[in-house]
C-alpha positions, 0 to 999 in steps of 0.5 A: 172248313177244308178240315171238315171236308176232308174228315167226311171224305175219309169216313164215307171212303171207309164205309164203302169198303166195308162190303168188300172187307166182310166178303173177304172174311166170309171167304176165309171163314168158309175155307182152309188157308195154309201158311208155311213159314221158318219158325227158326233154325239152330245154329243160326246162322247155319255152319258148312259141314255141320247139322242144322235143325230147321223149325217149319211152322205150318198154320191154317188161317182159314175157318175150315179144318183140314185133314190128313195134311203132308209136309215134305222138304226137298233137299237140294244143294247145299242141303240133305237130310241126315241119316234116319230123317224122312222127307215127308211128314204128317201133320194130321188135322189142323183146326180152323182159325180160331182167335186165342187158340193155337190149335191151328198151328203145328211145328215140324222139325227137320234135321239137315246136313250142309255140304262142307264145301258151301261158300257163305251166303243165303240159300233156299230150302224148298218144302211143299204141302199136300193132302194125303192121297192127293197129286197136287202140291203146293211148293214154297221156299224158305231161306237159310244163312249159311256161314264157314266155320274157321278152324286152325290147329298147330298140327306139327313140330319137326324137332323134338330134342335140342342139344344145349348150346347148339343152335337148331332150326325149329319148324311149327306147321299151322293147318287150317281144318275149318271150312272157311279161309283164315286170315291175319294169324299171329303165332308165338311161343314161349319157354317159361324157364328161359331154357329154350329161346329164339335167336336171330328174331323174336318168338312171334310170326304173322301169317296173312292167309291160309286157305281151306285144307292148306298149311303154313310153316313158320320157322325159328332158330332156337337155342337151349341154354348149355347149363340146362339140366337134361330133361323135358321142357314145356313150350306154350304155343299161341295162335290168334286169328279173325273169326269170320262169323262174328268178326271177333278174334279167336285164340288158341293156346296149346302146349308142346314138350321139347327135350334138352340133352341127347348125345355128346362127342368125344376127342380121342388122342394117343397119350403114352407107350410104355411096357407095351401098353398103349394109352389113349386119352378120351375127353367128352367135348360135348355139352351133355354127360355121357353115361356108362362109357366103354372104349372099344378096339374093334378088329382092324387090319394091321393091329394085334391086340392082346388081352381084352379089347374093351375097357369100361370107364363109367361116366364122363360129365362134359369137360371130363376125361379119362385114360384107356390103355390096351396092349397093342402091337402093329402085326404087319409093320412088326413082321415087315420090320424085323424081316427087313432088319435081318436082311440088312444085317445080312447083306451089309458086307455085301452092299459095302463091297459093292459100293451101294449105300441104301440107308436112306432108301431102307428108311424111306421103306420103313416109314411107308410101312409105318404110315400105311399100316401102323400110324392109325388106330380105329377106337369106338366109343360107346355111351348112353345119352341122356335120353337113355339111347345107347350110342356109338362113336368111332374115331381114328387116332394116329400113334406114330409120331415122334419118339415119345408118342410112337406105338410099339410097331414104330418103336420096334422098327426103329430099334431094327433100323438103329441095330442095322445102322450101328452094324454098318457104322462098325464095319466102316470103322474097322475098314477105315482102321485097316486103311490107315494102318495099311497105309502107314505100313506101306509108307514106311516100307517105301522110305526104307526101300528108297533109302537103300536103293535110289532108284527104287519106285513105287510100283515095285513096293510089292516085289521081293527085294533082290539079293 
């Protein structure tokens, strides 16, 4: 019974409302009613710093047609019109609403640029519509979602070549070139040939956060195989991070070239002095070969070179050595030694008569002359490295130590010294012999005179005997 009363009440209430609905429908049929909506926009969500195309639907839900309708977008931050785009566009005539007809709907497109520094969020795009020539307009706001585009790139590697067997620091720089911060980044690299490997750590680095327009350095200690053939090797570079738009993991992979090879080093030692020729041993002590090697003696104080000052010795692989010879004399030490020897020969007798013995001081002087000007030779080694670059290495080599390893100047200095020493020794021997013979003669004379005259004194030995 109660249910019947409830059903009758609902029916009566509906009948009471029918006149009002009919009146509203009649009102729409006799008017123009414009509805503005955002049909869609591409991309969705819109990206900060990019262009978005917005499709705006204009619909006449009234029964009467409307003429000369205008739609105008009002660009405010973060939106601005793309160059060449007009804000106000003519829609023309929109017919009144007819069931089953689309003549009462118009779609208007706008291309808008979104400010690159726009934070992620929802933003209102304002539009207004009016009839052409009218001063009154109706404004409406349409909502668009804006996201930041994240993007990273491996922009720089500070090392382009590695010397085999030598530990080298390698730094990669990862830049955030997008309009959104980057977080939870993982970077790693690999060389599939296993010629270049990290030392002291693995090949993976983690980065927590990189802000917009900022970069982050990741450093490794790497070493190239000592037996690696010189050449260009490929590094595979990988970077993964979270995409803030769709919350998925994004991966970047690229490649870089790393050259293994380059320069080397040499060891130079004095080896021999024979027939006025000085010989030097040149060894490649580096880890790469040296091509077109030549040894040059540059002009330098204290040394005189007879003949060519350069020797071409060809290629030297790592661990190989060869010999280069030059006709080399110490000009300052040789002249000083000869002058010193002449003065010694001329003044030996005078020094003996004066009781002076300068042998040790002469030797010290000669040694100082040798050390100052005739014990070191500057040698320059020119070679072409494995990258085709011509390089120069300077070495200082001592040549005046020991009898077998002395240079020409030192040898001549010793000869002059030995000549002076020999002359001095002969003088001493002669003087000693005279003293001994004279003593023997005087002793015989004293004995014979004493036997003849018991009162004979030794002081009378030089007096003539009395007759």
